[in-house]
C-alpha positions in Angstrom: 11.2 7.7 -10.0 11.0 5.8 -6.8 14.4 7.1 -5.5 14.4 10.6 -7.0 15.3 13.1 -4.3 16.2 16.2 -6.3 16.3 19.5 -4.5 15.4 22.3 -6.9 15.1 25.9 -6.2 17.3 26.5 -3.1 18.0 29.9 -4.6 14.6 31.3 -5.8 14.0 32.8 -9.3 14.2 36.3 -7.9 17.9 36.0 -7.7 18.4 36.4 -11.4 21.7 36.8 -13.1 22.8 40.3 -14.0 24.4 41.5 -17.2 27.9 42.7 -17.2 27.7 46.3 -18.4 31.2 46.1 -20.0 30.7 42.9 -22.0 26.9 42.5 -22.2 27.3 38.8 -21.2 25.2 37.0 -18.6 26.9 37.3 -15.2 26.1 36.3 -11.6 24.9 38.5 -8.9 27.8 39.3 -6.6 25.9 38.1 -3.6 25.4 34.7 -5.2 29.1 34.5 -5.9 30.0 35.3 -2.3 27.4 32.8 -1.0 28.8 30.0 -3.3 32.4 30.7 -2.2 31.3 30.5 1.4 29.0 27.3 1.2 30.5 25.5 -1.8 26.9 25.2 -3.2 25.7 27.1 -6.3 22.0 26.6 -7.4 21.2 28.2 -10.8 18.2 26.1 -11.7 15.1 27.5 -13.4 16.8 30.5 -15.0 15.7 29.9 -18.6 19.4 30.0 -19.7 20.8 28.7 -23.0 24.4 29.4 -22.0 26.1 29.1 -18.6 27.9 32.3 -17.5 31.7 31.9 -17.7 31.9 33.1 -14.1 30.5 29.7 -13.0 33.6 27.8 -14.3 35.9 30.3 -12.4 33.8 30.9 -9.4 36.7 30.9 -7.0 38.9 33.2 -9.1 38.7 36.9 -8.1 37.9 39.2 -11.0 39.7 42.5 -11.7 36.8 44.4 -10.2 36.8 42.3 -7.1 40.5 42.7 -6.6 40.1 46.5 -6.8 37.2 46.5 -4.4 39.0 44.5 -1.8 38.9 46.2 1.6 41.7 45.6 4.1 39.7 47.3 6.9 38.6 45.5 10.0 35.0 45.4 8.6 34.2 41.7 8.0 30.4 42.0 7.7 30.6 40.2 4.3 32.7 37.5 5.7 36.4 36.8 5.3 37.0 36.7 1.6 40.2 34.7 2.0 38.3 31.8 3.7 36.4 30.7 0.6 35.8 27.0 -0.2 35.8 25.2 -3.5 32.5 24.5 -5.2 31.3 21.0 -4.4 27.6 21.2 -5.6 26.4 22.8 -8.9 22.7 22.8 -10.0 22.0 23.9 -13.5 18.7 22.0 -13.8 15.6 23.2 -15.6 17.2 25.5 -18.1 17.6 25.4 -21.9 21.3 24.6 -22.0 22.5 22.6 -25.0 26.2 22.5 -24.3 28.5 22.4 -21.3 31.9 23.9 -22.0 35.2 22.1 -21.4 36.0 24.6 -18.7 33.9 22.5 -16.3 37.1 20.7 -15.6 38.1 23.8 -13.5 35.7 22.7 -10.8 37.9 19.9 -9.6 36.3 19.7 -6.2 32.8 19.1 -7.6 30.9 16.2 -6.0 27.3 16.8 -7.1 26.3 18.0 -10.6 22.7 18.4 -11.6 22.0 19.0 -15.3 18.5 17.5 -15.5 15.8 19.1 -17.8 18.0 20.8 -20.3 18.7 20.2 -24.0 22.0 18.3 -23.9 23.0 15.9 -26.6 26.5 15.3 -25.3 28.9 16.2 -22.6 32.5 17.4 -22.8 35.3 14.9 -22.4 36.8 17.1 -19.7 33.9 16.2 -17.4 35.6 12.8 -17.0 38.4 14.6 -15.0 36.1 15.4 -12.1 37.5 12.6 -10.0 35.5 13.6 -6.9 32.0 13.5 -8.5 29.7 11.2 -6.7 26.3 12.2 -8.0 25.4 13.1 -11.6 21.9 13.9 -12.8 21.7 14.1 -16.6 18.0 13.0 -16.8 15.4 14.6 -19.1 17.8 15.6 -21.8 18.4 14.4 -25.4 21.3 12.0 -25.0 21.4 9.1 -27.4 24.1 7.3 -25.3 25.8 7.7 -22.0 28.8 9.9 -22.8 32.2 8.3 -22.5 33.3 10.9 -20.1 30.7 9.7 -17.6 32.1 6.2 -17.7 35.4 7.6 -16.4 33.9 8.9 -13.2 35.1 6.0 -11.2 33.9 7.4 -7.8 30.3 8.0 -9.0 27.7 6.6 -6.6 24.5 7.9 -8.2 23.8 8.2 -11.9 20.4 9.4 -13.1 19.9 9.2 -16.8 16.2 8.6 -17.2 14.0 10.3 -19.8 16.7 10.6 -22.6 16.9 8.8 -25.9 19.4 6.1 -24.9 19.2 3.1 -27.3 22.2 1.2 -25.8 24.4 0.8 -22.8 28.0 0.1 -23.6 30.1 -2.5 -21.8 32.2 0.2 -20.0 29.3 0.8 -17.7 30.9 -1.9 -15.6 33.8 0.5 -14.8 31.5 2.4 -12.5 32.2 -0.2 -9.8 31.2 2.1 -6.9 27.8 2.9 -8.2 24.9 2.4 -5.8 21.9 4.0 -7.7 21.4 3.7 -11.5 18.3 5.0 -13.2 17.9 4.3 -17.0 14.2 4.4 -17.2 12.1 6.0 -19.9 14.6 5.4 -22.7 14.8 3.3 -25.9 16.8 0.4 -24.5 16.2 -3.0 -26.2 19.1 -4.9 -24.7 21.5 -4.7 -21.8 25.2 -5.7 -21.8 26.2 -8.8 -19.9 28.8 -6.6 -18.2 26.0 -5.0 -16.1 26.5 -7.9 -13.8 29.8 -6.4 -12.7 28.0 -3.6 -10.9 28.1 -5.5 -7.7 27.6 -2.4 -5.5 24.4 -1.2 -7.1 21.5 -1.3 -4.6 18.8 0.3 -6.8 18.3 0.1 -10.6 15.4 1.4 -12.6 15.0 0.0 -16.1 11.3 0.7 -16.5 9.6 2.2 -19.6 12.1 0.8 -22.1 11.8 -1.8 -24.9 13.6 -4.7 -23.2 12.7 -8.1 -24.5 15.0 -9.9 -22.1 17.4 -9.4 -19.2 20.8 -11.0 -19.1 21.2 -13.8 -16.7 24.3 -12.0 -15.3 22.1 -9.6 -13.5 22.2 -12.2 -10.7 25.8 -11.1 -10.0 24.6 -7.7 -8.8 24.7 -9.1 -5.3 23.9 -5.8 -3.5 20.7 -5.2 -5.4 17.7 -4.3 -3.2 15.3 -2.6 -5.7 14.8 -3.7 -9.3 12.3 -2.0 -11.5 11.6 -3.7 -14.9 8.1 -2.4 -15.3 6.7 -1.4 -18.7 8.9 -3.5 -21.0 8.3 -6.4 -23.3 9.5 -9.2 -21.0 7.8 -12.6 -21.4 10.1 -14.3 -18.9 12.3 -13.3 -15.9 15.8 -14.8 -16.0 16.8 -17.2 -13.3 19.5 -14.8 -12.3 17.0 -12.5 -10.8 16.1 -15.3 -8.4 19.7 -15.3 -7.1 19.5 -11.7 -5.8 19.6 -12.6 -2.1 19.2 -9.0 -0.9 16.3 -8.0 -3.2 13.4 -6.4 -1.3 11.4 -4.8 -4.1 10.7 -6.2 -7.5 8.6 -4.3 -10.1 7.4 -6.3 -13.1 4.2 -4.4 -14.0 3.1 -4.0 -17.6 5.0 -6.8 -19.3 4.1 -10.0 -21.0 4.8 -12.5 -18.3 2.7 -15.7 -18.4 3.9 -17.1 -15.1 4.8 -15.8 -11.6 8.6 -15.8 -11.6 10.4 -18.4 -9.4 12.7 -16.4 -7.1 14.6 -19.2 -5.4 17.0 -17.2 -3.3 15.0 -14.0 -2.8 14.1 -14.7 0.9 14.3 -11.0 1.7 11.7 -9.9 -0.8 9.1 -7.7 0.7 7.2 -6.3 -2.3 6.4 -8.1 -5.6 4.5 -6.2 -8.2 3.3 -8.3 -11.2 0.1 -6.4 -12.2 -0.9 -6.0 -15.9 0.7 -9.1 -17.3 -0.6 -12.4 -18.9 -0.2 -14.6 -15.8 -2.7 -17.4 -15.9 -1.3 -19.8 -13.3 0.2 -19.6 -9.8 2.4 -22.5 -8.9 3.2 -23.8 -5.5 6.9 -23.6 -6.4 6.6 -19.8 -7.0 5.1 -19.3 -3.5 7.8 -21.2 -1.6 10.6 -18.6 -1.7 8.3 -15.7 -0.7 8.7 -16.2 3.0 8.8 -12.5 3.9 6.7 -10.9 1.2 4.3 -8.3 2.5 2.8 -6.9 -0.8 1.8 -9.2 -3.7 0.3 -7.4 -6.6 -1.4 -9.7 -9.3 -4.1 -7.4 -10.6 -5.1 -7.3 -14.3 -3.9 -10.8 -15.3 -5.6 -14.0 -16.4 -5.5 -15.9 -13.1 -8.5 -18.3 -12.6 -7.3 -20.2 -9.5 -5.5 -19.4 -6.3 -3.9 -22.5 -4.7 -4.4 -23.0 -1.0 -0.6 -23.0 -0.7 -0.8 -19.3 -0.6 -1.2 -19.8 3.2 2.5 -20.2 3.3 2.9 -16.5 2.7 2.2 -15.8 6.4 3.7 -12.3 6.4 1.4 -11.1 3.5 -0.3 -7.9 4.3 -1.7 -6.8 0.9 -2.9 -9.0 -1.9 -4.3 -7.5 -5.1 -6.3 -9.9 -7.3 -8.4 -7.3 -9.1 -9.5 -7.9 -12.7 -8.7 -11.5 -13.1 -10.8 -14.6 -14.0 -11.4 -15.9 -10.5 -14.7 -17.6 -9.7 -13.6 -18.8 -6.2 -11.2 -17.9 -3.4 -9.5 -20.3 -1.1 -10.8 -20.2 2.5 -7.2 -20.1 3.9 -7.1 -16.5 3.0 -9.4 -15.9 5.9 -6.9 -17.1 8.5 -3.7 -15.6 7.1 -2.4 -13.8 10.1 -1.3 -10.4 8.7 -3.6 -10.0 5.7 -5.3 -6.6 6.0 -6.0 -5.7 2.4 -7.5 -8.1 -0.1 -8.7 -6.6 -3.4 -10.9 -8.9 -5.5 -13.0 -6.5 -7.5 -13.4 -7.2 -11.2 -13.7 -11.0 -10.9 -16.7 -13.2 -11.6 -16.7 -14.6 -8.0 -19.5 -17.0 -7.4 -18.7 -17.8 -3.8 -19.0 -14.3 -2.3 -21.9 -11.9 -2.6 -21.2 -8.6 -4.3 -22.4 -6.6 -1.3 -19.8 -8.4 0.9 -17.1 -7.4 -1.5 -18.3 -3.8 -1.6 -18.0 -3.7 2.2 -14.3 -4.3 2.1 -11.5 -6.6 3.2 -12.7 -7.3 6.7 -16.1 -8.6 5.6 -14.5 -10.8 2.8 -12.0 -12.3 5.2 -14.7 -12.9 7.8 -16.7 -14.8 5.2 -13.8 -16.9 4.2 -13.0 -17.7 7.9 -16.6 -19.0 8.3 -15.9 -21.4 5.4 -12.6 -22.6 6.6 -13.8 -25.1 9.2 -15.9 -26.8 6.5 -12.8 -27.3 4.2 -10.9 -30.4 5.4 -8.2 -30.0 2.8 -7.5 -26.4 3.8 -7.4 -27.3 7.5 -4.9 -30.1 6.8 -2.7 -27.7 4.9 -2.9 -25.2 7.7 -1.7 -27.7 10.2 1.3 -28.7 8.1 2.5 -25.2 7.4 5.7 -24.2 9.3 4.7 -20.6 9.5 2.5 -19.1 12.2 -1.2 -19.0 11.4 -4.1 -16.8 12.4 -5.1 -16.7 16.1 -8.2 -18.7 15.0 -6.2 -21.7 16.1 -4.3 -20.6 19.1 -5.4 -23.6 21.2 -3.6 -26.7 20.0 -3.3 -29.0 23.0 -5.4 -27.5 25.7 -8.3 -25.2 25.6 -6.5 -22.2 27.0 -3.0 -22.6 25.8 -2.1 -19.4 24.1 0.5 -18.6 21.4 1.2 -14.9 22.2 3.2 -14.4 19.0 0.4 -15.6 16.8 -2.2 -13.6 18.6 -0.1 -10.4 18.5 0.6 -10.9 14.8 -3.0 -11.6 13.8 -4.7 -9.3 16.4 -7.3 -12.2 16.7 -8.3 -14.2 19.8 -10.6 -17.1 18.9 -12.1 -19.8 21.1 -14.8 -20.8 18.7 -16.7 -24.1 19.0 -14.9 -25.2 22.2 -18.0 -25.9 24.3 -16.7 -23.5 26.9 -18.9 -22.5 29.9 -16.5 -19.8 31.1 -13.3 -18.1 30.1 -10.6 -17.2 32.6 -9.8 -13.6 33.2 -6.1 -14.0 32.3 -7.2 -14.8 28.7 -8.5 -11.3 28.2 -5.5 -9.8 30.0 -3.3 -11.5 27.5 -5.5 -10.4 24.6 -5.2 -6.8 25.9 -1.4 -7.1 26.1 -1.4 -8.4 22.5 -3.6 -5.5 21.3 -6.3 -7.8 20.0 -8.9 -6.1 17.8 -11.1 -9.2 17.0 -12.5 -11.7 19.5 -14.5 -14.7 18.5 -16.3 -16.7 21.3 -19.0 -18.2 19.1 -20.4 -21.8 19.4 -19.8 -22.2 23.1 -22.0 -22.6 26.3 -21.5 -19.1 27.8 -24.3 -17.9 30.0 -22.6 -14.7 30.9 -19.6 -12.6 30.0 -16.7 -12.0 32.5 -16.1 -8.3 33.2 -12.4 -8.9 32.4 -13.5 -8.7 28.7 -13.6 -5.0 29.2 -9.7 -5.0 29.4 -9.7 -5.5 25.6 -12.0 -2.5 24.8 -9.1 -0.1 24.0 -8.5 -1.9 20.7 -11.6 -4.1 20.2 -13.4 -3.6 16.9 -15.1 -6.9 16.3 -16.8 -9.2 18.8 -18.6 -12.5 18.0 -20.7 -13.9 20.7 -23.1 -15.9 18.5 -24.4 -19.4 19.3 -24.1 -19.2 23.1 -26.7 -19.2 26.0 -26.6 -15.5 26.9 -29.9 -14.3 28.5 -28.7 -10.8 28.8 -25.9 -8.5 27.7 -23.8 -6.9 30.4 -23.9 -3.1 30.8 -20.1 -2.8 30.6 -20.2 -3.9 27.0 -21.6 -0.4 26.1 -18.2 1.0 26.9 -16.5 -0.8 24.0 -16.5 2.5 22.1 -14.3 1.3 19.2 -16.7 -1.6 18.3 -17.7 -1.7 14.6 -19.1 -5.3 14.5 -21.1 -7.2 17.1 -22.7 -10.6 16.5 -25.2 -11.7 19.1 -27.2 -14.2 17.0 -28.6 -17.4 18.5 -28.7 -16.6 22.1 -31.6 -16.1 24.5 -31.8 -12.3 24.5 -34.9 -10.2 24.9 -33.5 -6.7 25.4 -30.3 -4.7 25.0 -29.1 -2.1 27.5 -30.2 1.4 26.6 -26.5 2.4 27.1 -25.8 0.6 23.8 -26.6 4.0 22.2 -23.0 4.9 23.1 -21.6 2.5 20.5 -21.4 5.3 18.0 -18.9 3.5 15.7 -21.0 0.4 15.3 -21.6 -0.4 11.6 -23.0 -4.0 11.8 -25.0 -5.8 14.5 -26.7 -9.2 14.3 -29.4 -10.1 16.9 -31.1 -12.8 14.8 -32.6 -15.9 16.4 -33.2 -14.4 19.8 -36.4 -13.5 21.7 -36.7 -9.8 20.8 -40.3 -8.5 20.6 -39.2 -5.2 19.1 -36.2 -3.7 17.5 -34.2 -2.3 20.5 -34.7 1.5 20.7 -31.0 2.0 21.7 -30.0 1.0 18.1 -31.9 4.0 16.6 -29.1 6.3 17.9 -26.3 4.5 16.1 -25.9 6.9 13.2 -23.2 4.9 11.5 -25.1 1.6 11.5 -25.1 0.0 8.0 -26.3 -3.5 8.7 -29.1 -4.6 11.1 -29.8 -8.3 11.1 -32.9 -9.1 13.3 -34.5 -12.2 11.7 -36.0 -15.1 13.6 -37.2 -13.2 16.6 -40.7 -12.3 17.9 -40.8 -8.7 16.7 -44.4 -7.5 16.3 -44.0 -4.0 15.0 -41.6 -1.9 12.9 -40.7 1.5 14.4 -40.4 3.4 11.1 -39.7 6.7 12.9 -36.9 5.2 14.9 -35.3 3.6 11.8 -35.6 6.8 9.8 -32.7 8.2 11.8 -30.4 5.5 10.5 -29.4 7.4 7.3 -26.7 5.0 6.2 -28.6 1.8 7.0 -28.1 -0.4 3.9 -29.3 -3.9 5.0 -32.3 -4.5 7.2 -33.3 -8.2 7.8 -36.6 -8.8 9.6 -37.4 -12.2 8.2 -39.4 -14.7 10.2 -40.9 -12.5 12.9 -44.5 -11.7 14.0 -44.9 -8.5 12.1 -48.6 -7.9 11.3 -48.3 -4.6 9.4 -45.5 -2.8 7.5 -45.7 1.0 7.9 -45.7 2.8 4.6 -43.1 5.3 5.9 -40.5 2.6 5.7 -40.6 3.3 2.0 -38.8 6.6 2.5 -35.7 4.7 3.5 -34.4 4.8 -0.1 -30.8 4.2 1.0 -31.7 0.5 1.8 -30.1 -1.9 -0.7 -31.5 -5.0 1.0 -34.8 -5.3 2.9 -36.0 -8.8 3.9 -39.6 -9.1 5.2 -40.4 -12.7 4.3 -41.9 -15.1 6.8 -44.1 -12.6 8.6 -47.9 -12.5 9.0 -48.8 -9.2 7.3 -51.0 -9.3 4.2 -49.6 -6.3 2.5 -47.2 -6.1 0.6 -48.1 -9.3 -1.0 -45.7 -12.0 -1.8 -45.5 -11.0 -5.5 -44.2 -7.6 -4.4 -41.7 -9.2 -2.0 -40.4 -11.4 -4.7 -39.5 -8.4 -6.9 -36.9 -7.2 -4.4 -36.1 -4.2 -2.2 -36.6 -1.4 -4.7 -40.1 -2.7 -5.6 -41.0 -3.1 -1.9 -39.9 0.5 -1.1 -41.7 1.9 -4.1 -44.9 0.1 -3.1 -44.7 1.4 0.5 -44.1 5.0 -0.7 -47.2 4.8 -2.8 -49.3 3.9 0.3 -48.2 7.0 2.3 -51.2 9.1 3.0 -51.1 12.5 1.1 
């Protein structure tokens, strides 16, 4: 369970009980008795016992043998026998015990009792006299109901009764008014008493893996509740009372029959909402409004076919799981949500995003959605009206260089895209460094050169977009951006790259399309992690197959619209390529009919032309 913190095996199995030579009954090792009297803790788990030794119930009573053996000498190597403490913790877990004797009442000081993984079908009424008991673990037994004696333990704080055969919970459960943790999961419960609402101190309750068809509205009176697990039941709705749990931070609703996302009106503290494996078909704007602080939203394996743009209001969202639904499109606003780092969309019939982009992970999907955002007037209007901070994509509101440090720090994104800027002040990159920015977008401006202050961001910088500017060269200092994984240089005036670019060993994607390159820069052949190389619309005349052969993980190679006159057959040995574009060049072979058949056909054709 999600709060299970058992401690089993503090005394290892080698400390087995002995057998009393006089009676033949199971007994405890004398050293274990001494240790228990000294510490107040007795761990007898994993013994394979069916019966508990009588000595346990009289652990602090000196036997006849012990009295005879008492030494009144000054030798106190075994400790002072007269300074023993009462037993406060008893662990009998993982045995074969079917009955606990009434003598357990002798352990009046007991605070923690662990009986999990036995064969208990009931407990003695005398257990109800243990007024100091604060934690009771009776899980993994054969109890058909919670014994009445347990409901008299008014100081109980933790009750673990999962994995039994409980078919009902009686009204007296409300008498445990100091309870903080209640686990009733993996039982046969079909209903809950309305009195459960009186458990106003419970912070965590697990009701998963039962047969519950509904939950009483009175659960809303459990005002201290922080974690509620209702997974794996038969719930078709969630009562309005759940929406009144003002301290709720985690709500598990997986594997039920919900048709709508629950409306949790007062759950402003909710951080994690798990609704996977239900029948949810629609997401309403009303359901999103209360989720001001949600970080994890799990909606996988439902029937959702549309995500409203109002999801942008979930500005703290870090993980969104939409796998295995009926989605054909995604709202572009997802691309500018400031904290979203994990977006799972596999298993949908998406028409707006190429499959290879999805396979490359969240960053590529979000990047694609960001590129669509500016062409979506409705989404832009919604973004401007939201009261919550948005992505750093829109940090400039009134003046070109007015920065919102909070937004930048939260999104890790600095963007001055499409501002017609000719230069950027040094203090901008100083601020970006202070905010630990990892993504910088300077595309669609009039930059002719890059300020050296950009290097102040290199400690965290992973993505850099310099596309659609007027750069005639790339500064040497850019080669020291050692964490860079994505670099976009398309649509500039570049002819070469510094040889020092070979130091960018983490680079996975580079775009140099629509420049003036006459060959693929040789510095790129040393980038062993390069997966995507976009070099279309240049003046490249030859393909260096030997150089490319060292790029063992290269998956996409785009050489469209260049001046390539021949294609070396050795290129066919790059069988790891998933996408190869050669259209728009002046070579005669391979013919257009081969190119139209796709990458695999092109590579096969080229391999057949390799001289033997």
